[in-house]
Biopython code that builds the backbone (N, CA, C, O; Angstrom):
import numpy as np
from Bio.PDB.StructureBuilder import StructureBuilder

atoms = [
    (1, "MET", "N", (2.176, -20.587, -58.384)),
    (1, "MET", "CA", (1.329, -19.518, -57.909)),
    (1, "MET", "C", (-0.127, -19.964, -58.012)),
    (1, "MET", "O", (-0.535, -20.545, -59.017)),
    (2, "THR", "N", (-0.900, -19.691, -56.974)),
    (2, "THR", "CA", (-2.296, -20.088, -56.981)),
    (2, "THR", "C", (-3.098, -19.186, -57.912)),
    (2, "THR", "O", (-2.681, -18.076, -58.243)),
    (3, "ALA", "N", (-4.243, -19.682, -58.319)),
    (3, "ALA", "CA", (-5.108, -18.897, -59.201)),
    (3, "ALA", "C", (-5.541, -17.604, -58.518)),
    (3, "ALA", "O", (-5.633, -16.560, -59.163)),
    (4, "ALA", "N", (-5.807, -17.670, -57.222)),
    (4, "ALA", "CA", (-6.220, -16.470, -56.491)),
    (4, "ALA", "C", (-5.103, -15.434, -56.474)),
    (4, "ALA", "O", (-5.372, -14.243, -56.625)),
    (5, "MET", "N", (-3.869, -15.858, -56.296)),
    (5, "MET", "CA", (-2.755, -14.914, -56.297)),
    (5, "MET", "C", (-2.542, -14.335, -57.695)),
    (5, "MET", "O", (-2.180, -13.166, -57.829)),
    (6, "GLN", "N", (-2.760, -15.131, -58.725)),
    (6, "GLN", "CA", (-2.677, -14.606, -60.091)),
    (6, "GLN", "C", (-3.736, -13.533, -60.292)),
    (6, "GLN", "O", (-3.473, -12.496, -60.900)),
    (7, "TYR", "N", (-4.929, -13.788, -59.781)),
    (7, "TYR", "CA", (-6.013, -12.809, -59.867)),
    (7, "TYR", "C", (-5.608, -11.511, -59.176)),
    (7, "TYR", "O", (-5.789, -10.426, -59.727)),
    (8, "VAL", "N", (-5.060, -11.626, -57.966)),
    (8, "VAL", "CA", (-4.622, -10.454, -57.203)),
    (8, "VAL", "C", (-3.541, -9.691, -57.961)),
    (8, "VAL", "O", (-3.585, -8.464, -58.050)),
    (9, "ASN", "N", (-2.587, -10.412, -58.497)),
    (9, "ASN", "CA", (-1.485, -9.763, -59.212)),
    (9, "ASN", "C", (-1.930, -9.049, -60.485)),
    (9, "ASN", "O", (-1.276, -8.100, -60.918)),
    (10, "GLN", "N", (-3.026, -9.490, -61.088)),
    (10, "GLN", "CA", (-3.478, -8.917, -62.353)),
    (10, "GLN", "C", (-4.603, -7.899, -62.190)),
    (10, "GLN", "O", (-5.067, -7.329, -63.178)),
    (11, "MET", "N", (-5.044, -7.665, -60.960)),
    (11, "MET", "CA", (-6.135, -6.729, -60.711)),
    (11, "MET", "C", (-5.759, -5.304, -61.096)),
    (11, "MET", "O", (-4.670, -4.820, -60.785)),
    (12, "ILE", "N", (-6.675, -4.656, -61.772)),
    (12, "ILE", "CA", (-6.523, -3.228, -62.058)),
    (12, "ILE", "C", (-7.817, -2.570, -61.585)),
    (12, "ILE", "O", (-8.898, -2.816, -62.120)),
    (13, "ARG", "N", (-7.671, -1.743, -60.582)),
    (13, "ARG", "CA", (-8.815, -1.062, -59.986)),
    (13, "ARG", "C", (-8.500, 0.416, -59.850)),
    (13, "ARG", "O", (-7.335, 0.810, -59.889)),
    (14, "PRO", "N", (-9.542, 1.247, -59.689)),
    (14, "PRO", "CA", (-9.307, 2.685, -59.513)),
    (14, "PRO", "C", (-8.382, 2.953, -58.315)),
    (14, "PRO", "O", (-8.468, 2.294, -57.279)),
    (15, "ARG", "N", (-7.518, 3.916, -58.489)),
    (15, "ARG", "CA", (-6.518, 4.247, -57.470)),
    (15, "ARG", "C", (-7.147, 4.535, -56.111)),
    (15, "ARG", "O", (-6.648, 4.058, -55.091)),
    (16, "LEU", "N", (-8.234, 5.306, -56.078)),
    (16, "LEU", "CA", (-8.867, 5.663, -54.817)),
    (16, "LEU", "C", (-9.388, 4.419, -54.094)),
    (16, "LEU", "O", (-9.281, 4.319, -52.871)),
    (17, "LEU", "N", (-9.941, 3.486, -54.838)),
    (17, "LEU", "CA", (-10.436, 2.241, -54.257)),
    (17, "LEU", "C", (-9.291, 1.447, -53.634)),
    (17, "LEU", "O", (-9.420, 0.929, -52.525)),
    (18, "ILE", "N", (-8.181, 1.352, -54.343)),
    (18, "ILE", "CA", (-7.014, 0.621, -53.851)),
    (18, "ILE", "C", (-6.420, 1.320, -52.633)),
    (18, "ILE", "O", (-6.057, 0.659, -51.660)),
    (19, "GLN", "N", (-6.316, 2.638, -52.671)),
    (19, "GLN", "CA", (-5.756, 3.367, -51.536)),
    (19, "GLN", "C", (-6.608, 3.191, -50.286)),
    (19, "GLN", "O", (-6.076, 2.988, -49.195)),
    (20, "ALA", "N", (-7.915, 3.268, -50.437)),
    (20, "ALA", "CA", (-8.807, 3.076, -49.296)),
    (20, "ALA", "C", (-8.687, 1.655, -48.743)),
    (20, "ALA", "O", (-8.641, 1.458, -47.529)),
    (21, "ALA", "N", (-8.637, 0.679, -49.633)),
    (21, "ALA", "CA", (-8.500, -0.714, -49.199)),
    (21, "ALA", "C", (-7.157, -0.945, -48.519)),
    (21, "ALA", "O", (-7.077, -1.688, -47.540)),
    (22, "HIS", "N", (-6.113, -0.320, -49.024)),
    (22, "HIS", "CA", (-4.786, -0.470, -48.426)),
    (22, "HIS", "C", (-4.771, 0.073, -46.998)),
    (22, "HIS", "O", (-4.179, -0.538, -46.109)),
    (23, "ILE", "N", (-5.410, 1.201, -46.778)),
    (23, "ILE", "CA", (-5.492, 1.765, -45.428)),
    (23, "ILE", "C", (-6.260, 0.822, -44.507)),
    (23, "ILE", "O", (-5.842, 0.580, -43.374)),
    (24, "CYS", "N", (-7.366, 0.298, -44.984)),
    (24, "CYS", "CA", (-8.163, -0.637, -44.180)),
    (24, "CYS", "C", (-7.422, -1.943, -43.932)),
    (24, "CYS", "O", (-7.582, -2.553, -42.875)),
    (25, "ALA", "N", (-6.624, -2.373, -44.883)),
    (25, "ALA", "CA", (-5.898, -3.647, -44.743)),
    (25, "ALA", "C", (-4.897, -3.600, -43.604)),
    (25, "ALA", "O", (-4.531, -4.647, -43.069)),
    (26, "GLN", "N", (-4.448, -2.421, -43.223)),
    (26, "GLN", "CA", (-3.505, -2.312, -42.122)),
    (26, "GLN", "C", (-4.124, -2.776, -40.806)),
    (26, "GLN", "O", (-3.405, -3.193, -39.898)),
    (27, "GLY", "N", (-5.446, -2.706, -40.694)),
    (27, "GLY", "CA", (-6.129, -3.168, -39.492)),
    (27, "GLY", "C", (-6.822, -4.503, -39.676)),
    (27, "GLY", "O", (-7.667, -4.882, -38.865)),
    (28, "TYR", "N", (-6.472, -5.225, -40.740)),
    (28, "TYR", "CA", (-7.133, -6.502, -41.040)),
    (28, "TYR", "C", (-6.821, -7.555, -39.977)),
    (28, "TYR", "O", (-5.657, -7.809, -39.667)),
    (29, "ARG", "N", (-7.852, -8.153, -39.430)),
    (29, "ARG", "CA", (-7.734, -9.248, -38.474)),
    (29, "ARG", "C", (-8.627, -10.373, -38.967)),
    (29, "ARG", "O", (-9.851, -10.295, -38.864)),
    (30, "ARG", "N", (-8.017, -11.408, -39.498)),
    (30, "ARG", "CA", (-8.781, -12.465, -40.164)),
    (30, "ARG", "C", (-9.786, -13.127, -39.238)),
    (30, "ARG", "O", (-10.872, -13.499, -39.681)),
    (31, "ASP", "N", (-9.449, -13.284, -37.953)),
    (31, "ASP", "CA", (-10.372, -13.948, -37.032)),
    (31, "ASP", "C", (-11.642, -13.128, -36.804)),
    (31, "ASP", "O", (-12.687, -13.682, -36.463)),
    (32, "ARG", "N", (-11.555, -11.845, -36.988)),
    (32, "ARG", "CA", (-12.717, -10.979, -36.829)),
    (32, "ARG", "C", (-13.392, -10.665, -38.158)),
    (32, "ARG", "O", (-14.620, -10.632, -38.229)),
    (33, "HIS", "N", (-12.612, -10.435, -39.210)),
    (33, "HIS", "CA", (-13.169, -9.977, -40.478)),
    (33, "HIS", "C", (-13.710, -11.097, -41.374)),
    (33, "HIS", "O", (-14.742, -10.926, -42.022)),
    (34, "LEU", "N", (-13.020, -12.238, -41.414)),
    (34, "LEU", "CA", (-13.492, -13.321, -42.296)),
    (34, "LEU", "C", (-14.907, -13.793, -41.973)),
    (34, "LEU", "O", (-15.706, -13.969, -42.892)),
    (35, "PRO", "N", (-15.250, -14.007, -40.687)),
    (35, "PRO", "CA", (-16.630, -14.424, -40.420)),
    (35, "PRO", "C", (-17.662, -13.412, -40.908)),
    (35, "PRO", "O", (-18.728, -13.795, -41.390)),
    (36, "GLN", "N", (-17.354, -12.133, -40.788)),
    (36, "GLN", "CA", (-18.278, -11.094, -41.252)),
    (36, "GLN", "C", (-18.397, -11.083, -42.772)),
    (36, "GLN", "O", (-19.492, -10.946, -43.317)),
    (37, "LEU", "N", (-17.266, -11.227, -43.450)),
    (37, "LEU", "CA", (-17.253, -11.105, -44.908)),
    (37, "LEU", "C", (-17.700, -12.371, -45.628)),
    (37, "LEU", "O", (-18.378, -12.308, -46.653)),
    (38, "LEU", "N", (-17.312, -13.515, -45.082)),
    (38, "LEU", "CA", (-17.602, -14.779, -45.765)),
    (38, "LEU", "C", (-18.725, -15.577, -45.113)),
    (38, "LEU", "O", (-19.214, -16.544, -45.696)),
    (39, "GLY", "N", (-19.133, -15.186, -43.921)),
    (39, "GLY", "CA", (-20.189, -15.910, -43.233)),
    (39, "GLY", "C", (-19.767, -17.290, -42.765)),
    (39, "GLY", "O", (-20.576, -18.217, -42.738)),
    (40, "VAL", "N", (-18.498, -17.428, -42.397)),
    (40, "VAL", "CA", (-17.998, -18.709, -41.886)),
    (40, "VAL", "C", (-17.632, -18.548, -40.422)),
    (40, "VAL", "O", (-17.148, -17.498, -39.999)),
    (41, "SER", "N", (-17.874, -19.610, -39.650)),
    (41, "SER", "CA", (-17.517, -19.529, -38.238)),
    (41, "SER", "C", (-16.120, -20.090, -37.991)),
    (41, "SER", "O", (-15.371, -19.561, -37.169)),
    (42, "ALA", "N", (-15.770, -21.158, -38.700)),
    (42, "ALA", "CA", (-14.435, -21.743, -38.557)),
    (42, "ALA", "C", (-13.496, -21.057, -39.545)),
    (42, "ALA", "O", (-13.854, -20.873, -40.709)),
    (43, "PRO", "N", (-12.308, -20.678, -39.100)),
    (43, "PRO", "CA", (-11.370, -20.005, -40.015)),
    (43, "PRO", "C", (-10.908, -20.929, -41.133)),
    (43, "PRO", "O", (-10.555, -22.085, -40.899)),
    (44, "LEU", "N", (-10.915, -20.405, -42.333)),
    (44, "LEU", "CA", (-10.415, -21.141, -43.491)),
    (44, "LEU", "C", (-8.910, -20.957, -43.587)),
    (44, "LEU", "O", (-8.367, -19.988, -43.056)),
    (45, "ARG", "N", (-8.237, -21.874, -44.256)),
    (45, "ARG", "CA", (-6.814, -21.646, -44.559)),
    (45, "ARG", "C", (-6.727, -20.446, -45.483)),
    (45, "ARG", "O", (-7.714, -20.051, -46.103)),
    (46, "HIS", "N", (-5.540, -19.874, -45.568)),
    (46, "HIS", "CA", (-5.363, -18.643, -46.326)),
    (46, "HIS", "C", (-5.734, -18.797, -47.802)),
    (46, "HIS", "O", (-6.391, -17.920, -48.364)),
    (47, "GLY", "N", (-5.330, -19.882, -48.428)),
    (47, "GLY", "CA", (-5.615, -20.089, -49.845)),
    (47, "GLY", "C", (-7.099, -20.120, -50.157)),
    (47, "GLY", "O", (-7.558, -19.358, -51.009)),
    (48, "PRO", "N", (-7.875, -20.989, -49.485)),
    (48, "PRO", "CA", (-9.319, -21.017, -49.744)),
    (48, "PRO", "C", (-10.018, -19.707, -49.386)),
    (48, "PRO", "O", (-10.947, -19.292, -50.078)),
    (49, "ALA", "N", (-9.584, -19.063, -48.324)),
    (49, "ALA", "CA", (-10.180, -17.776, -47.943)),
    (49, "ALA", "C", (-9.919, -16.743, -49.039)),
    (49, "ALA", "O", (-10.821, -15.997, -49.420)),
    (50, "LEU", "N", (-8.701, -16.703, -49.537)),
    (50, "LEU", "CA", (-8.358, -15.746, -50.595)),
    (50, "LEU", "C", (-9.159, -16.031, -51.859)),
    (50, "LEU", "O", (-9.611, -15.098, -52.523)),
    (51, "SER", "N", (-9.340, -17.288, -52.198)),
    (51, "SER", "CA", (-10.126, -17.647, -53.387)),
    (51, "SER", "C", (-11.565, -17.155, -53.265)),
    (51, "SER", "O", (-12.119, -16.596, -54.212)),
    (52, "ARG", "N", (-12.160, -17.363, -52.106)),
    (52, "ARG", "CA", (-13.547, -16.921, -51.907)),
    (52, "ARG", "C", (-13.646, -15.396, -51.919)),
    (52, "ARG", "O", (-14.587, -14.833, -52.480)),
    (53, "LEU", "N", (-12.678, -14.737, -51.304)),
    (53, "LEU", "CA", (-12.673, -13.271, -51.308)),
    (53, "LEU", "C", (-12.514, -12.728, -52.725)),
    (53, "LEU", "O", (-13.166, -11.751, -53.091)),
    (54, "CYS", "N", (-11.657, -13.352, -53.516)),
    (54, "CYS", "CA", (-11.456, -12.909, -54.909)),
    (54, "CYS", "C", (-12.728, -13.071, -55.726)),
    (54, "CYS", "O", (-13.038, -12.230, -56.569)),
    (55, "ALA", "N", (-13.466, -14.151, -55.478)),
    (55, "ALA", "CA", (-14.725, -14.358, -56.191)),
    (55, "ALA", "C", (-15.729, -13.265, -55.829)),
    (55, "ALA", "O", (-16.433, -12.752, -56.698)),
    (56, "LEU", "N", (-15.794, -12.913, -54.553)),
    (56, "LEU", "CA", (-16.679, -11.832, -54.127)),
    (56, "LEU", "C", (-16.248, -10.492, -54.716)),
    (56, "LEU", "O", (-17.082, -9.697, -55.149)),
    (57, "GLU", "N", (-14.947, -10.252, -54.728)),
    (57, "GLU", "CA", (-14.426, -8.999, -55.266)),
    (57, "GLU", "C", (-14.747, -8.875, -56.747)),
    (57, "GLU", "O", (-15.065, -7.787, -57.226)),
    (58, "GLU", "N", (-14.668, -9.966, -57.463)),
    (58, "GLU", "CA", (-14.959, -9.943, -58.895)),
    (58, "GLU", "C", (-16.413, -9.556, -59.154)),
    (58, "GLU", "O", (-16.701, -8.795, -60.077)),
    (59, "VAL", "N", (-17.320, -10.077, -58.342)),
    (59, "VAL", "CA", (-18.732, -9.728, -58.465)),
    (59, "VAL", "C", (-18.934, -8.239, -58.164)),
    (59, "VAL", "O", (-19.650, -7.542, -58.883)),
    (60, "LEU", "N", (-18.295, -7.764, -57.093)),
    (60, "LEU", "CA", (-18.423, -6.350, -56.733)),
    (60, "LEU", "C", (-17.842, -5.442, -57.807)),
    (60, "LEU", "O", (-18.412, -4.394, -58.108)),
    (61, "ASP", "N", (-16.719, -5.833, -58.383)),
    (61, "ASP", "CA", (-16.138, -5.002, -59.419)),
    (61, "ASP", "C", (-17.027, -4.972, -60.663)),
    (61, "ASP", "O", (-17.136, -3.943, -61.330)),
    (62, "ASP", "N", (-17.651, -6.085, -60.965)),
    (62, "ASP", "CA", (-18.580, -6.121, -62.085)),
    (62, "ASP", "C", (-19.763, -5.180, -61.822)),
    (62, "ASP", "O", (-20.198, -4.456, -62.718)),
    (63, "GLN", "N", (-20.276, -5.197, -60.593)),
    (63, "GLN", "CA", (-21.365, -4.291, -60.227)),
    (63, "GLN", "C", (-20.924, -2.831, -60.353)),
    (63, "GLN", "O", (-21.674, -1.979, -60.829)),
    (64, "ARG", "N", (-19.691, -2.565, -59.916)),
    (64, "ARG", "CA", (-19.161, -1.199, -60.004)),
    (64, "ARG", "C", (-19.080, -0.737, -61.456)),
    (64, "ARG", "O", (-19.501, 0.369, -61.795)),
    (65, "ARG", "N", (-18.536, -1.593, -62.299)),
    (65, "ARG", "CA", (-18.369, -1.230, -63.710)),
    (65, "ARG", "C", (-19.705, -1.014, -64.414)),
    (65, "ARG", "O", (-19.821, -0.168, -65.301)),
    (66, "ARG", "N", (-20.713, -1.789, -64.011)),
    (66, "ARG", "CA", (-22.036, -1.650, -64.625)),
    (66, "ARG", "C", (-22.892, -0.596, -63.934)),
    (66, "ARG", "O", (-24.030, -0.342, -64.329)),
    (67, "ARG", "N", (-22.324, 0.013, -62.895)),
    (67, "ARG", "CA", (-23.003, 1.072, -62.139)),
    (67, "ARG", "C", (-24.355, 0.616, -61.610)),
    (67, "ARG", "O", (-25.351, 1.334, -61.702)),
    (68, "GLU", "N", (-24.372, -0.591, -61.056)),
    (68, "GLU", "CA", (-25.612, -1.139, -60.517)),
    (68, "GLU", "C", (-25.993, -0.408, -59.236)),
    (68, "GLU", "O", (-25.137, 0.007, -58.456)),
    (69, "ALA", "N", (-27.290, -0.264, -59.042)),
    (69, "ALA", "CA", (-27.794, 0.463, -57.880)),
    (69, "ALA", "C", (-27.413, -0.213, -56.567)),
    (69, "ALA", "O", (-27.240, 0.466, -55.555)),
    (70, "GLY", "N", (-27.281, -1.525, -56.566)),
    (70, "GLY", "CA", (-26.971, -2.255, -55.346)),
    (70, "GLY", "C", (-25.495, -2.291, -54.986)),
    (70, "GLY", "O", (-25.124, -2.872, -53.966)),
    (71, "TYR", "N", (-24.650, -1.682, -55.804)),
    (71, "TYR", "CA", (-23.214, -1.686, -55.546)),
    (71, "TYR", "C", (-22.900, -0.901, -54.282)),
    (71, "TYR", "O", (-23.407, 0.201, -54.079)),
    (72, "SER", "N", (-22.051, -1.487, -53.431)),
    (72, "SER", "CA", (-21.646, -0.839, -52.191)),
    (72, "SER", "C", (-20.132, -0.601, -52.200)),
    (72, "SER", "O", (-19.359, -1.552, -52.079)),
    (73, "PRO", "N", (-19.705, 0.653, -52.341)),
    (73, "PRO", "CA", (-18.263, 0.928, -52.290)),
    (73, "PRO", "C", (-17.645, 0.484, -50.965)),
    (73, "PRO", "O", (-16.510, 0.008, -50.934)),
    (74, "ARG", "N", (-18.387, 0.638, -49.882)),
    (74, "ARG", "CA", (-17.859, 0.223, -48.580)),
    (74, "ARG", "C", (-17.599, -1.278, -48.549)),
    (74, "ARG", "O", (-16.544, -1.715, -48.088)),
    (75, "ARG", "N", (-18.530, -2.053, -49.026)),
    (75, "ARG", "CA", (-18.348, -3.514, -49.072)),
    (75, "ARG", "C", (-17.169, -3.865, -49.977)),
    (75, "ARG", "O", (-16.384, -4.760, -49.663)),
    (76, "HIS", "N", (-17.047, -3.162, -51.096)),
    (76, "HIS", "CA", (-15.952, -3.427, -52.019)),
    (76, "HIS", "C", (-14.609, -3.154, -51.333)),
    (76, "HIS", "O", (-13.673, -3.942, -51.465)),
    (77, "ILE", "N", (-14.518, -2.059, -50.615)),
    (77, "ILE", "CA", (-13.288, -1.741, -49.892)),
    (77, "ILE", "C", (-13.012, -2.788, -48.815)),
    (77, "ILE", "O", (-11.867, -3.203, -48.631)),
    (78, "ASP", "N", (-14.055, -3.215, -48.106)),
    (78, "ASP", "CA", (-13.884, -4.259, -47.082)),
    (78, "ASP", "C", (-13.336, -5.543, -47.694)),
    (78, "ASP", "O", (-12.414, -6.154, -47.153)),
    (79, "ILE", "N", (-13.904, -5.943, -48.815)),
    (79, "ILE", "CA", (-13.461, -7.175, -49.478)),
    (79, "ILE", "C", (-12.038, -7.008, -50.016)),
    (79, "ILE", "O", (-11.203, -7.897, -49.847)),
    (80, "LEU", "N", (-11.761, -5.880, -50.658)),
    (80, "LEU", "CA", (-10.414, -5.648, -51.187)),
    (80, "LEU", "C", (-9.370, -5.614, -50.074)),
    (80, "LEU", "O", (-8.268, -6.133, -50.250)),
    (81, "SER", "N", (-9.699, -5.016, -48.938)),
    (81, "SER", "CA", (-8.735, -4.979, -47.832)),
    (81, "SER", "C", (-8.495, -6.388, -47.299)),
    (81, "SER", "O", (-7.373, -6.723, -46.920)),
    (82, "ALA", "N", (-9.534, -7.210, -47.267)),
    (82, "ALA", "CA", (-9.364, -8.597, -46.837)),
    (82, "ALA", "C", (-8.534, -9.375, -47.856)),
    (82, "ALA", "O", (-7.718, -10.214, -47.475)),
    (83, "VAL", "N", (-8.737, -9.104, -49.152)),
    (83, "VAL", "CA", (-7.916, -9.741, -50.186)),
    (83, "VAL", "C", (-6.450, -9.393, -49.959)),
    (83, "VAL", "O", (-5.583, -10.265, -50.012)),
    (84, "MET", "N", (-6.181, -8.125, -49.709)),
    (84, "MET", "CA", (-4.798, -7.702, -49.457)),
    (84, "MET", "C", (-4.229, -8.374, -48.210)),
    (84, "MET", "O", (-3.097, -8.857, -48.217)),
    (85, "GLY", "N", (-5.019, -8.400, -47.150)),
    (85, "GLY", "CA", (-4.568, -9.023, -45.910)),
    (85, "GLY", "C", (-4.305, -10.505, -46.076)),
    (85, "GLY", "O", (-3.278, -11.005, -45.617)),
    (86, "GLU", "N", (-5.208, -11.211, -46.719)),
    (86, "GLU", "CA", (-5.031, -12.652, -46.929)),
    (86, "GLU", "C", (-3.863, -12.942, -47.858)),
    (86, "GLU", "O", (-3.134, -13.913, -47.654)),
    (87, "ALA", "N", (-3.679, -12.116, -48.870)),
    (87, "ALA", "CA", (-2.545, -12.316, -49.782)),
    (87, "ALA", "C", (-1.224, -12.166, -49.027)),
    (87, "ALA", "O", (-0.292, -12.941, -49.239)),
    (88, "GLN", "N", (-1.150, -11.175, -48.154)),
    (88, "GLN", "CA", (0.065, -10.995, -47.354)),
    (88, "GLN", "C", (0.286, -12.184, -46.430)),
    (88, "GLN", "O", (1.408, -12.672, -46.296)),
    (89, "LEU", "N", (-0.779, -12.646, -45.797)),
    (89, "LEU", "CA", (-0.664, -13.795, -44.900)),
    (89, "LEU", "C", (-0.286, -15.063, -45.662)),
    (89, "LEU", "O", (0.506, -15.871, -45.178)),
    (90, "LEU", "N", (-0.852, -15.231, -46.846)),
    (90, "LEU", "CA", (-0.529, -16.391, -47.670)),
    (90, "LEU", "C", (0.939, -16.393, -48.056)),
    (90, "LEU", "O", (1.600, -17.431, -48.024)),
    (91, "CYS", "N", (1.440, -15.233, -48.418)),
    (91, "CYS", "CA", (2.848, -15.129, -48.809)),
    (91, "CYS", "C", (3.771, -15.390, -47.623)),
    (91, "CYS", "O", (4.884, -15.884, -47.798)),
    (92, "ALA", "N", (3.314, -15.061, -46.427)),
    (92, "ALA", "CA", (4.138, -15.236, -45.227)),
    (92, "ALA", "C", (4.000, -16.629, -44.624)),
    (92, "ALA", "O", (4.787, -16.999, -43.753)),
    (93, "SER", "N", (3.019, -17.404, -45.067)),
    (93, "SER", "CA", (2.736, -18.706, -44.464)),
    (93, "SER", "C", (3.239, -19.844, -45.343)),
    (93, "SER", "O", (2.662, -20.098, -46.401)),
    (94, "PRO", "N", (4.303, -20.535, -44.932)),
    (94, "PRO", "CA", (4.831, -21.631, -45.745)),
    (94, "PRO", "C", (3.925, -22.861, -45.771)),
    (94, "PRO", "O", (4.098, -23.724, -46.632)),
    (95, "THR", "N", (2.966, -22.963, -44.851)),
    (95, "THR", "CA", (2.117, -24.153, -44.810)),
    (95, "THR", "C", (0.942, -24.092, -45.765)),
    (95, "THR", "O", (0.369, -25.130, -46.094)),
    (96, "ASP", "N", (0.566, -22.902, -46.219)),
    (96, "ASP", "CA", (-0.604, -22.774, -47.075)),
    (96, "ASP", "C", (-0.290, -22.698, -48.559)),
    (96, "ASP", "O", (-1.203, -22.602, -49.378)),
    (97, "HIS", "N", (0.983, -22.740, -48.917)),
    (97, "HIS", "CA", (1.322, -22.706, -50.330)),
    (97, "HIS", "C", (2.646, -23.415, -50.548)),
    (97, "HIS", "O", (3.474, -23.519, -49.643)),
    (98, "LYS", "N", (2.822, -23.888, -51.736)),
    (98, "LYS", "CA", (4.031, -24.641, -52.059)),
    (98, "LYS", "C", (5.032, -23.793, -52.838)),
    (98, "LYS", "O", (6.187, -23.658, -52.431)),
    (99, "ASP", "N", (4.594, -23.231, -53.944)),
    (99, "ASP", "CA", (5.514, -22.533, -54.838)),
    (99, "ASP", "C", (5.181, -21.052, -54.947)),
    (99, "ASP", "O", (5.311, -20.454, -56.016)),
    (100, "GLN", "N", (4.750, -20.462, -53.829)),
    (100, "GLN", "CA", (4.332, -19.075, -53.844)),
    (100, "GLN", "C", (5.513, -18.126, -54.004)),
    (100, "GLN", "O", (6.565, -18.303, -53.389)),
    (101, "GLU", "N", (5.312, -17.117, -54.845)),
    (101, "GLU", "CA", (6.328, -16.102, -55.016)),
    (101, "GLU", "C", (6.221, -15.096, -53.885)),
    (101, "GLU", "O", (5.339, -15.209, -53.033)),
    (102, "ASN", "N", (7.109, -14.116, -53.869)),
    (102, "ASN", "CA", (7.052, -13.096, -52.833)),
    (102, "ASN", "C", (5.837, -12.198, -53.037)),
    (102, "ASN", "O", (5.067, -12.392, -53.977)),
    (103, "ALA", "N", (5.670, -11.233, -52.172)),
    (103, "ALA", "CA", (4.468, -10.406, -52.178)),
    (103, "ALA", "C", (4.522, -9.266, -53.180)),
    (103, "ALA", "O", (3.842, -8.259, -52.987)),
    (104, "SER", "N", (5.299, -9.388, -54.232)),
    (104, "SER", "CA", (5.415, -8.302, -55.203)),
    (104, "SER", "C", (4.065, -7.957, -55.818)),
    (104, "SER", "O", (3.860, -6.822, -56.248)),
    (105, "GLY", "N", (3.163, -8.890, -55.867)),
    (105, "GLY", "CA", (1.836, -8.620, -56.398)),
    (105, "GLY", "C", (1.073, -7.622, -55.556)),
    (105, "GLY", "O", (0.248, -6.879, -56.087)),
    (106, "MET", "N", (1.326, -7.583, -54.259)),
    (106, "MET", "CA", (0.661, -6.630, -53.393)),
    (106, "MET", "C", (1.081, -5.205, -53.752)),
    (106, "MET", "O", (0.261, -4.288, -53.741)),
    (107, "GLU", "N", (2.346, -5.029, -54.064)),
    (107, "GLU", "CA", (2.813, -3.707, -54.488)),
    (107, "GLU", "C", (2.112, -3.298, -55.779)),
    (107, "GLU", "O", (1.677, -2.156, -55.925)),
    (108, "ALA", "N", (2.007, -4.229, -56.702)),
    (108, "ALA", "CA", (1.342, -3.926, -57.969)),
    (108, "ALA", "C", (-0.130, -3.592, -57.745)),
    (108, "ALA", "O", (-0.664, -2.677, -58.371)),
    (109, "LEU", "N", (-0.783, -4.330, -56.855)),
    (109, "LEU", "CA", (-2.186, -4.077, -56.563)),
    (109, "LEU", "C", (-2.358, -2.709, -55.925)),
    (109, "LEU", "O", (-3.265, -1.961, -56.291)),
    (110, "ARG", "N", (-1.499, -2.381, -54.980)),
    (110, "ARG", "CA", (-1.600, -1.093, -54.290)),
    (110, "ARG", "C", (-1.308, 0.068, -55.251)),
    (110, "ARG", "O", (-1.912, 1.135, -55.139)),
    (111, "ASP", "N", (-0.402, -0.140, -56.174)),
    (111, "ASP", "CA", (-0.018, 0.930, -57.087)),
    (111, "ASP", "C", (-0.885, 0.996, -58.343)),
    (111, "ASP", "O", (-0.706, 1.885, -59.175)),
    (112, "ALA", "N", (-1.822, 0.060, -58.480)),
    (112, "ALA", "CA", (-2.650, 0.004, -59.690)),
    (112, "ALA", "C", (-3.489, 1.274, -59.828)),
    (112, "ALA", "O", (-3.862, 1.912, -58.844)),
    (113, "THR", "N", (-3.765, 1.608, -61.056)),
    (113, "THR", "CA", (-4.593, 2.789, -61.291)),
    (113, "THR", "C", (-5.892, 2.416, -61.939)),
    (113, "THR", "O", (-6.719, 3.286, -62.212)),
]
sb = StructureBuilder()
sb.init_structure("model")
sb.init_model(0)
sb.init_chain("A")
sb.init_seg("    ")
for serial, (resi, resn, name, xyz) in enumerate(atoms, 1):
    if name == "N":
        sb.init_residue(resn, " ", resi, " ")
    sb.init_atom(name, np.array(xyz, "f"), 0.0, 1.0, " ", f" {name:<3s}", serial, name[0])
structure = sb.get_structure()
């Protein structure tokens, strides 16, 4: 399991944040969303994209917990929905991972409180 997938599987976030991200993840299109979120023009493989998204999510969650004025719930939901989308794509793509487990971590992330 990749470090990014371990991060996803161990995430504990407020239920409302996860529910909003889950709804947004249903419309996730990596070719459209990744350039906006990561500022890249060429699409990254699923693993590196997920790693970068997880790093951004960690910063946003830290801002949320510290109640920083610059925290954007909308950006956090956008990043979390992309994390969910990339995790699903990574689990479905045999070329981007070697020993990846099934998507059970996505269920845990969605059900987290």
